[in-house]
C-alpha positions, 0 to 999 in steps of 0.5 A: 646826361639829361637823366642825370639830376634831370631839369623839371621840364623833362617828362620822358626821355628816348636815347637812340644809340647813345654813347654811353662808355667811350672806353667799353664799346662806343666810338673811341676804345672799343674795349681797348682797341683804339682806332687812331684813325678816330682822332679826327672824329674826336677833333671834330667833337671838341672843335664844336664844343664852343670853347675857343681855347679848346678848339685847336687840332689835336696833335698827339705826339709820342713814341706809339703814335702821333696824328697831324690833321694836315687838311686843318689850316691851323695845324701848326698851332698845336704841338703836343697831346696836352692842347687837347683834353681827350688827347691827353686823357687817352694818352694817360688812360690806356687802360679801363681805369677809374678816369673811364669808369667814372664818367660811364653813363651806365655806371652813373644812372644805375647809382641813383634812381631813374626820375623819368621814363626812359625808353633806350632805343638800340640799332643792331647793326650800329657800327659805333654805338651798339653797346650803350643802351643794352648796357644801361638797360643791364645796369638798371635791370640789375638795380630794380628788376620791375622795369616799370621806369624803362624799357629797351627796344632793338631794331635791324638798323644801322645807325640812326635808321630807326628814324629814316627809312628802315625797309633794308639793310643794304641787300637784306630787304624787309617786307616792311619800314620797320622804323616807321613801324616802330615809330607808330607802334612803340615810340608814339605810344610810349610818349603818348603815355608819358 
């Protein structure tokens, strides 16, 4: 989001495993394969927004599913999906309609000039956010094939591993710490340049 009409102080951006489209592939709908178990995660996202009237628990009550966060002490406070913006929107927009499309960052960023150099970083073994960086890169590439202001880095990491110890993926051992190498040989020179 910081890339949309960026603040003048923003000189460079490095979105790592960015969530760019909640329906297509990241976190929530997984191309329509909505996972009800993700509602706890979505609740946590809404609860941290700082707007007290939006911080209540999500309880979706429909004929298709309901979710009751029994571990929440104030779960009785909400009685229907209207207590959650996300809950109501998910129920109202079960297909990839204009509501989802209008907030897709790959579409938004492709509709305007990119104003700061941007390095998109993607972890190839990310269980949730593998869609975002390649989707933004593809959208930008279609608009500006010269790629002088944006770059894509793909690495053998799980979510966030590119900034931690990346010498292995579970039993798969590498001959080096790929995260440190990427930081020294790709990320640091990019930040130094801009």
